[in-house]
N, C-alpha and C positions, 0 to 999 in steps of 0.2 A: 575469487582470487585463488589461483592454484597454490598448493603447498610449497613451502620453501625448498629450493633445490640445494641439497647439501653436497652433492657430488656431481659436477657438470659432466663428467664422463659417462654417467649413467643414462643421460638423455640429452640428445643434441637438438631436440625440438624447441622452437622459441616459445616462451611463456607469455601469456597475456590474460586479461580478465575474461575475454571471449575471443573466438576466432582461431581455435586450434582443432585439429582433427579428432575424431572419436578415439582412435587408437592412442594418440598422444595423450588425450585426456584420461584414458584408462590407466596409462602409466602414471599420470599425475595424481591419480586417486591414492597412490601409495606415498607414504613418507619414506623415501628411499634411504634406508640405513643398511647398506650392503656390507656384510662381513661374512666371509667364507660362503659366498653365494646364498646367504639367507636374507630374504626380503620380508620385512615386517609390514603387514597391511593394516591400515587404519580406516575404519568406516568413515566415509565422507559423502557429501551430497553432490551429485552430478546434476547440473542444470543444462537441459538440452532442448533444442527446437524440435517440435513434433510436426512432421509432414503428413498430409493426407487427411486431416480431420475436417469434417464438414458440419458436424453437429455434436450435441452433448452425448449422444449415443456412441459416437466414435471415441470420445474421451473415456467413457465408461468401459468400452471394449478394451482400449489400450491399457487402462489401469488394471483391469481384470487379468489380462494376459501377463503383464509384468508381475503381478502378485502370484499368479499361478506358477511362475518360475522362481518363487521365493524372494522376489525383489519388492521392497517397500517403496511405493511410488505415489505421487499425487500429480494429476494432470490438470493444468489450468487452461480451460478451453478458450477463454477470451484472448489470451496472449499466445496460445499454442506452445506452452512451455511445460516440460516435464521435470519434476524434482524427484530424482531417483537416489535412494540410499542403498548402496551395495559396495562390497569389497571383493566381489567374485566376478572376474572378467568373463568366465565361461558362462555363467548364468545370464549375464547381460547380452552376450553374443547369441545365445539360444533364443532369448526373448526377442532380440532384434530380427533374427531370421524369421521367427513366427510372425512378427509385425509386418515384415517385408512381404510375406506371402499373402497378407490381407490388404496390401496397398498402403501401409503406414511405414514411417521411418522415424528414428530419433537421431538427430544430428547436432553435435556440439559446434561444428565449424560453421554452421549456416546461420547468419543473422536474419532478422525479419526483412531487412531491406534486400538482401540477396535473394531470399525466397520470393519476394514481391517482384523482383526483376525477372526471375524465371517464369513466374506466372504471366507477366506482361508479354514476354516474348512469345510464349505459347499461345496466348490470346490473340495477339496481332497476326501471327501466321495463320491461325484458324480462321479469322475473319477475312483475311486476304483470299484464302482458298474458297471462302463462301460467296465471293462476289457474283459468280454465275447464278447461284441459287437466289441471291437477293434480286438480281435482274429479272429472273423468271417470276418471282413473287410480285415485283413492282409492276409487271405487265398485266397481272390478273385483274386488277380493278378496272382496266380498260377493255376487258372482254377478250384479251389475247391469251389463249391457252395453248401451250406447246404440246402437240400430240406426237411429235417425231420420236420414233423408237430409239434412234441413236443418241439424240439429245437427252432423252429421259435416262438412258443407260449411263451417259456421261455424268449427269446430275446425281445419279445413284452412287457412282464411284466416288465422286467428290464428297457426297454426304457420308459415305462409308469411311473415307479418310478422316473427316472431321470427327465423326462419332468414335471410331475405333482408335485412331492414332492420337489426335489432340485431346481426346477424352479418356485416354488409357488409364490415368491414375484414378478417374472416377469409377471405372469398371472394376479395377483391381480392388479398390476399397469397398465398393458396393457389393460385388459378387462374393468377395472374401468374407465380408461381414455376414452375408446370408448363409454361407457355408457353416459358420460357427454359431448360427442362430442368434445373431445380434445385429439385425438389419438397421441401417442408418439412412440418412437422406440421400447419400450416394447410391444406395440400393434402389431407391425410387427412381432417380434420374437414369441410372444404368438400365434398368428394365424398361423404363419408358422410351428411351432413345432406341434401344435394340428392337423393341416391338415395332416402333414407328418405322425404323429402317427396314425391317423385314417385310413390311407391307408391299414393297416394290415387287419382291419375288412372289408373295402370296397373291397379289393382284393379277399375276399372269395366269394363275390357275383358278382363282376364286373371284366371285363378283363383289370385290371390295375396293375401296379407294386406295390410292397410292399416297402415303404420308411420309415417304422417305426423306423428302426435302425438309419436312417439319422436324425430323430428328436432328438435322444439322442446325436448324434454328434453335431448337431446345438446348442443344449442347453449347452453342455459341453464347446464348443468353445466360445460361448457367455459369459458364466460364467468366463472362463479363461481370455478372452479379457477385460471384465469389471474389474476383479481383477487387472490385470496388469495396466489398465488405471487408476483406482482409486489409486493404489499404487504409480504410477508415479505422479499423480496429487497431492497427499500428499507431495511427494518429491518436487514438483514444488512450494508448499506453504511453504516450510521449512524456507525460508528467512523471510517471514512475521511471521511465528510461532516463530522464534527466538526472535522477538520483545516481544511477549507475555511472553517468558521465562525470560525476564529481569524484569518483574513485580513480586516482591516477596509479599507474603501475610502477613508476620509478620516482626516485627522489635524488637530488644532488647532495652529495656529502663530501667531506674532506678526508682523504686517506693519504697519509705520509706527505701532507702538504699539497696534495693535488686534488682538484675537484673531480669527483667520479660519479657517474650515474649508476645507481644501485637499485635493484628490485626492492620494493618496500617490504616484501616478505623477509628480506635479509637484514632489515634494520630493526635494532632492538632498543629497548628503553635506555636512555642516556646518550644515545648517538646524537651527533649534531648534523642537522640538515640545512641546506641553503635554499632560500626561496626568493626568487627575483621578481621584480614588478611584472604584473600580468600573469603570474603563474598561480595554479591552484596549490594550496598548502596540502602536502601529502598525508601528514599524520598529526595527531594531537600533541601539543607540547607547549613550552614556555619560551618566549623570545629572550635570547641572551645577548643579542647584538642587533642594533639598528631599530628603526621605527617605521611604521607605515599605517595607512588606512586599510582596514580589512572589511571586505564585503561578506557579511554572514547571512545574507538574505536566503541563501539556498538551504541553510540549516534552521535558522530561527524565524525567518519571515520578516526580520527587521529590514525596512527599505533603505536605510541610510548606512553607509560604511562607518565603522568605528575606528578612532585612532588607537593604535596599540604601540607599546614601547617595551623596553626591557622590563622583564618581570611579569608581563601580561600573558595570559593563556590564549592560545589560538587553536582552532579546530581544523582537523583534516576535512577537505571538501569545500573550505571557504577560499575566497579569492584575495590574493595580495595585490592591492591596487597600484601603489606608487613608490614603494620603498624597498631597499634591499634589507632582508632580515635573516638572522641565523636563529634556528629553533632547536632547543634541546628536547628530544622526543620523550614524552611521558607515557605514551601508550603504544603498544605494538598494533599492527593493522587490525587484528581480530577484535581488539578492545576499543577501537576508535568510535567516536560518536556516529560518524557517517555509516560505518559498517553495521552498527547496531540499529540505526534507522532503517537501512535497506532490509536487514533481516526482519525487523518489526513489520515493515510494510508488506514484505512477501508473505509473512505468516498471516497477517490480518486479511490480505486479499484472498487467501486460500480458504478462509472460513466461509460458512454458508448461513444464510438466513433460513429460518424454519420453512418459509414458503418455497425456497430453492430446493429443498429436499423433496417437497411434494411435486414440484415441477419436474425434477429429475425422474421421478417415478412415472409421471405422465409421459415424458419423452421416451422412456423405456418401452412403453406399450403403444406409443403413437404409431410407429411404422407398421407393426403387425396389424393394428386397427385399420390403417389405410389399405393394407392388402385385403382385409376382410370386406371393407366397403367396396373396393375395386371389383372383387369377385361378384358381390351382390349386384352392383350397377351393371357390370358386363352381362350377367345372367338376365337381368330385366330387359335390357335392350335387345338381347339375342332372342328372348322369347317373343318380343314384338317384331322379330324378323328384320331388324335393321343392324346388320353386321358392321357397316361403316360407322354408324353412330356409336355402336358398342365400343369400337376401337378408339374413336375420337374421345369419348367420355372417359374411358379407362386410362388412356395415355394422359389426358388432361388432369385426372385425379392424381396420378403418380407424380406429375411434375409440379403441381400447384401446392400440394401438401408441404408444409414448412415447419419441421421441428426445430430448425436452426434459430428462428426468431424467438421461440420459447426459451431455448437454451441460452441465448444472449441477453434476454430481457433484464435479469437481475445482476449477474456477475459483471457485465460490462459497465453498467451505471455505477456499481461499487468501485470498480477499478479506476474509472475516470475520477470519481469523487475523492477516493482515498489518495490518488496521486496528487490532486490539487491540494488537499489538506496537508500532505506530507511536505510539499514545497513551501507551505506556510508555517512549517514547524509544528504541525498538529498530527499526532499519531493516534490512530484508532485501534483498540485492542482486537476487536472482531466485528463482523458485519452486523451482528445483532444489536450492537451499541447504537447504530443508526436508528433502529426502531424505538429504542428507549429515549434517545435525545429528542426526537420530534414530539414526545409526550411531556417533556419537561415544562412545568409551569411555575417552578420556584428555584431560585439559585441562592445557595448559601456560600458566602465567602469567608475564608479565614483572613485575618488581617495581616500579620507579619509575614512578609515574603510573597504575599499574594496581592493585597491592596497596596501595601507599602513596598519599598525596595528590598526590605529585609537586610539592609546594611545600616543599622543604627550607629549613631555617633553620640559621644558623651556631650551633653549640653551644659551641665553644671554639676558640681559636687561640693560638699562642705567638709569632706574628709581631710584630715591632716595627712601630710605626705608619707609619714611613717606607716600609717594604717593603709593608705592607698597602695603602697609598695606590697604589703602583705596580701591585700586583695588581688592585686595584679598577678602576683606569683601563683595564687590559687587558680585564678581564671586562665592562666597560661596552660593549665593542664586539662582544660575543658574545651570542647568543640561546640561553640554556640555563638550566634551573632553578637549577643551582648558582651560575651567574653572578649571577642575580637575588638569590640569598640573600647572596652576598658584598657586593654593592652595597648592599642594604638594611641589612646589619649595619654596614658602614662609615659609612653616612649616620647610623645611629642613635647612633653614638659621636662624631659631629661631624667626620668626616674630609672634606676637600675635595680632589677629584681631577680636576675638570673641566678644569683648565688644563694637565694633563699631556699631553705629546705622545706619541701611541701609533702604532706602525708595525708592519708585517710580522706581522700576526695570522695564525696558522697552526693549523688543527685537526689533531691527530694521533689518528686513529681508535683508539678503545679505550684511549687513554692520557690525553689532556687537550688543553690548548692551550698555544701558545707565542707570545710577542710581545715587542716592544721598547717600553719606556716610558722616556722621557727618555734614550734611548740605552742603557739597560740591558736586556739580554736575559733574559727570565724564562720559566720553565716552571711550569705548574700541572698536575701529573700525579697519577695514581693511584699509590699506593705499590707498590713491587715485591714487598714482603712484608707479612704481617699485622703490625699494630702492637699492642703490648700495651695492655691497659686501655682498649681502644676498642670501643664497641658500634655506632658509627655509620659513615657514609661519610667517608672521609678524602681530602684532597688535600694533596700535598707540594709545597712551593714551592722551586724551584731558581733560582739566579742564576748566569749565565755569568761566571766569573772565571778569567783566564789559560787560556782555551780549555777549561775544565772547568766542568761544572754542579755547583755546591756547594749542598747542602741548607741552607735557611735556617729552615725551620719547617713547621708543618702548619696546616690548617684542618679542623676536624671539623664534620660536619653531622648533623642529625637530621631525619627525615621521618616524620610521623604515619601510622599505618596507617588505612586507610579504615574507616568504619563498616560493619558487616555482613559484613566479610570472613570472619570465623570462621564465621558462619552459612552462607555460600556454600560454604566448604571442607567443613563438616560435611555439607551437603546432597549434595555430590558423592561424599563417602565413603559415605554411606548408599545412594546409587544405584550403588555399586561402580564408580565412575568414578575412574581414576587421576589424581592431582594432582601436578604438577611445578612448580618455580619456577626460572626462568633469569634471571640478572641480570649486569650488568657490574660490580656492586658487589663489595666485598671479602667474604671468607669469614665473618668475624666478624659483619658487619652482616646478611648473607644468612641465616646460621644463627639469629641472634636473631629476625629476622622470621618465619622458618619455624616456630620453636618457639612463637612467640606466636599464630600463626594455625592451627597444627596440621598443617603439611605435613611428612612424614617427612624427616629430614636426608639420607637416601640419595637423595631425589628433588629435591635442591637442587643447581643448577649455578651457580657464582659465577665472577667475573672473566671473564665471557664477552664476546668481541667479537661484532659482528653476525653474521659468517659462522660463528662457533662456535655461536651459538644455532641457526642453520639446521641445522648438523650434528647437534645434539641432537635436533631434530624429525625429521630424516631417519632417524636411527638408530631412534627410537621407531616410526616408520612401517614401517621394515624389519622390526621385531619383530612386525608385524601389528597395531599399535595405530592406531586411527582418531583422529587428533589434532586437537583444537581449540586454536588458539593465541589468547591474549587479550593484546593489547598496546596501546600508546598511538598507533598509527597509523603515521605516516610513518617514524619512527625504527625501527620494527619491520617495515617493509614486506617485507623478504626472508623473515622468519619467518612472516608472515601468508600470503605466497604459497606457501610450502612446505607449509603445513598443509592438512589436508582441509577444515577450516573456519577461516577467519581472521576474528577479531573485533577491531575497532579501537575503542578507547575515545576518543570525541571530546570536545573541550572545549565543543562547541556551535557553534563558528564555522567549522569545517572540514568541512562536509557534502559529501562526495564519494564516489561509488561506487567510486573507484579505491583506497580505503583497505583494503577487505577484503570478504568475503562478507557480513559483518554489521557495522553501525555502531551503536554505543551512544552516544546523544547525552547529554552531561552527565557521562559517566564514572561512572555509578551501578553499582557492582559487583554489587549484588543483581539487576541486570537479567539476569545470566547464568542465574539460576534461572528467571526469566520466559521467557527465550529457549528453554531446554530444555523446560520444561513445555508452553508453548503450541505449540511445534513438534511435540511428541509428539501433542498433541490434534489439531492440523491433519492430521497424517499419518494418524492413526487415523480421523478423520472422512472423509478422502478414500477410504480403503479401504472403510469402511462404505457410503458413498454409491455407490461403484462396484458393490458387492455388491447393494445394494437395486435399483439401476437395471437391472443385467443380469439378476438373478434374477426381477425383476418381468416383464420382457419375455419371458424364456425360458418362464415359467409361464403368463402371461396370454394370449399370442397363441394357443397351441394350444387352450386352454380356449375362447376365442372362436371358433376355427375349428371346434370340435366342436358349435357352436350351443348351448352350455350357458348363455350369458348373453344378456340382452336388450341392445340397443344403449345404452339409458339407463344401465343398471348398468355396462356396459363403460366408458362415458365417465366415470362417477363413479370407478371404480377407477383410470383413467388420471390423473385430476386428483389423486387421493390420492397416487399415486406421485411426481409432481413436488413436491407440497407436502411430502411426507415427507423428500425430499432437502434442501429448503430448511430445514425445521425442524431436521433433524439437523445441518446446518451451523451454524445459530444456537446449537446447544448448545455450540459452542466458547466462546461468551460465558459461559454459566452455569457450565461446568466451570472456566473460567479464574477466574471470580469466586469460586467455592468454594475454589479454590486460594489 
């Protein structure tokens, strides 16, 4: 989202999330505060489409060139996106010129679909021009060989147009990369087609075969393969792109009694926005008028719309189903949940597995190695006196080698999987987390807020009203679910405590709170021993009298167990994953919950302080267990950190990568099943992709070197290898849907 436009006279270009020209975007890189012709620049991130990449080597080359110009950049090969941090327009312009000279470009205004359309048009025209060549090749199996010089010349001219004009971007990228000693897949195709095309002229003077028509076939198949690969890659990114579609650029608000459409960058906290039925809610806020059902599935993964009315929170990016509502904005765009989710996903997708770093090194030396093999094979055939075979084998090696499949194997599976998880309200901190999740054989749950709703209510109390008022006054100064329950209960029975003077609030970890109300010192603590006839959470109230704390009564709470908890526990048991429950609650309450959801009593740890929970996890890990801890975030930070995989259940407003390895938005417990299942599928697809990519090159290159393939068939096989990796990655979707 571009920065807020503070002065419309400074820039007349239209603003949108995407779809603006590079020059316009460079202006938007500035927060324009123009006074006496002084423009203050603020470093920002430019997200641009990269044109001309064919493999990971291309991405590495582009990144290296940008950094050589003093520009911090990260290139995401799978989606052909560049994330560029710069505040210097001249540096970016120089880098862009350098990239253009090598056949690359970075464009803000070009979407994936626009780029695909251009590719399609170029492909169709190339194949139309190739019809005479296809006719000639179709006649060959019937023993019909055209020896007419004029026809052969015409076919050579057609082949030249296809190779040189329709394949111009391939040569620009391929030759340009060779010049800077960073050869890529385009380099292989470029040299292969040029050599094949030149055999027409060479055959006039030397006793070698004419493979000029093969050059057109190679280029056409390469263009077709690239188009299919890019089309499928865009499809693979659709889940992530869906997140962007949830960000709307404008909101309806009321100014001077009139409804006005305003860029959401210009809307601040406290503004009132209007959301009509069928519209996406633009920003996070609280409903102040009206009611409606809100579809939050895009953020939390919850399948059913929730009823919302005055006083309820709503999130930007969610859908207003059927009612007119007015919302008071609580967060500006940069702080909204949907913006944080998008940032989280982009950051996590850009991380690499350890094996990916190794693959990048392999790809770096892959093309030079292919050239070395080419020279060796060409020399061997030449020594044997078969020049035509030497050319066929050499060209076939050039066009069949495929670093692209290697480059796509890991990041594409990660991108598809992370996109699916994000739309289910599951955010992964980095790619390496997937490797850890598939090793998990033990899951430890916190109770309150994880297994239970985390919204306790007062079930009973024996406190007299005068003491309950004092307790409520103290609890009103504390941010805790039990405090909220006490306050709501007191208000519901008509108690007034707002005028009570409260001082010296003190939190006693693992025990409760202490404070002074109207000069009376009170403790609200957990009981030291189990209470009879109690199935819930208990707080004991003590009052300081004659230097001793005297027990005055109790407050009993109840907290409902979340929907689908039993299903999750049963799933884990069926997968032979150990399940444990740790809680600071009393034994009676913990055992009751464990019996209800199916966790063995021996696996329940109660009355746990935060450091004691950590000790439980540490002991399990010392026993050789790979522990995933699932808690409510900040309160369980030590346990999350101690675990192999830490999962934080978020309320939806605290999106931060600091909470754990995995963040579940909306606290949907069934997301644990989605997390484990999709992670396994992602890991399996990565292994399969790497196998396909490596085994393909190991088998295909020797076959080509033996001269057993024509260059056209070799190119077809190469294209299929890349497409197969993309299709296999897309199967993450279908497998997940079947689950």
